[in-house]
MIKE-712532 format. One line per field, with one value per residue (C-alpha): x, y, z; residue in one letter. Coordinates in pm, 1 decimal. Each point is the difference from the previous one (the first is absolute). Layout:
N
X	X,...
Y	Y,...
Z	Z,...
aa	A,...
//
This chain:
101
X	-3042.8,-207.9,215.5,309.6,-177.0,-161.5,375.4,155.9,-291.2,50.7,392.0,-50.9,-316.4,256.7,294.5,-193.2,-167.9,323.9,159.7,-277.4,46.9,313.0,43.0,-246.3,206.3,324.0,-259.1,-103.9,315.7,137.1,-195.7,8.0,397.8,-26.1,-259.7,207.6,315.8,177.1,114.5,-398.4,158.6,-271.0,84.5,-92.8,154.9,344.3,239.2,338.0,215.0,-79.2,202.8,-5.3,207.0,95.3,148.7,341.5,230.9,233.7,-179.6,-276.9,-93.8,-144.4,-179.0,-71.3,-240.5,-116.6,-192.0,73.7,-333.7,217.7,193.1,-317.0,306.6,62.3,358.7,87.4,325.8,82.1,178.4,166.8,0.9,209.6,-120.8,324.9,-154.4,-264.1,-334.3,-139.1,306.9,57.8,-353.1,2.3,300.2,-137.2,-278.9,100.1,211.2,-267.9,-190.7,277.9,21.2
Y	244.6,-176.2,-353.3,111.6,177.9,-377.1,-198.8,259.6,-132.3,-326.4,24.5,156.1,-176.7,-372.3,197.2,73.8,-312.4,-197.7,220.6,-66.3,-369.1,16.1,200.1,-262.8,-237.9,123.2,107.1,-346.9,-150.9,256.3,-49.2,-366.7,-2.8,257.4,-202.9,-329.5,114.7,-228.7,250.4,136.6,363.9,200.7,302.6,249.2,-212.4,166.6,52.1,-171.2,343.9,285.0,381.9,305.6,305.8,339.3,315.6,50.6,227.3,-88.1,-256.2,-232.4,-283.4,-296.8,-234.3,-371.8,-188.9,-358.3,-223.7,-338.2,-213.6,-298.9,237.0,240.0,272.6,263.5,116.3,335.8,26.4,413.8,65.7,436.4,68.5,337.8,248.5,-68.3,-413.7,-78.5,-26.9,-262.1,-193.7,25.9,-109.8,-306.1,-155.9,67.7,-191.0,-218.1,-69.2,-22.2,-240.4,-245.5,-11.2
Z	-4859.3,259.9,-98.8,161.0,273.9,112.4,-87.7,245.1,257.5,-76.6,37.6,341.8,124.5,-41.3,154.1,295.3,32.2,-84.3,308.6,218.1,-9.4,32.8,289.5,136.5,-53.8,132.3,336.0,35.2,-10.0,205.0,288.2,15.5,20.0,272.8,182.8,-31.8,123.7,242.8,285.0,36.1,-64.7,-225.4,-171.5,270.2,285.5,127.5,-268.4,30.0,-40.9,42.8,-39.1,57.4,-135.4,213.4,-128.0,206.7,-78.0,-242.1,-120.0,90.6,296.4,-142.0,280.1,-95.1,288.5,-87.2,281.6,58.4,107.3,119.7,256.5,27.1,-28.5,-200.5,-179.2,-98.0,-265.7,-16.4,-290.1,-102.7,-376.5,-77.6,-261.0,-207.4,-20.0,-256.8,180.9,-222.8,9.0,317.0,86.4,-214.4,168.0,326.4,-41.1,-224.7,331.9,240.4,-191.8,1.8,374.9
aa	M,K,W,F,K,R,M,V,C,N,W,V,R,E,D,W,N,Q,T,S,R,D,N,Q,V,A,E,K,Y,A,I,S,S,I,S,K,G,S,S,G,R,T,V,D,A,D,P,T,L,Q,F,K,I,Y,E,A,I,G,G,K,V,V,E,F,S,R,Y,D,R,R,T,D,R,H,D,H,C,I,Y,V,I,S,K,G,E,D,F,G,E,K,I,A,K,I,A,T,L,E,A,L,K
//
């Protein structure tokens, strides 16, 4: 029975080592790709698109806001999603529309 335990331990150890190597490689490439960005922006910088969801009578209000560094302006758009509409589908459409602007 000891041979079976040893075999399982070896499998687990090999998998653990492989996973840690994969994570190290992924972190290396993720950091280098972020630091070499052409716009000079980092992950912790201002997000390009933010949204807030407010409860309202008869549905939800979604406010999208974005900051434009070139013009130093904040833009806000407000959308209303009624209770009868599919919330996930509408949020997806609104987010796609805002991302295209």
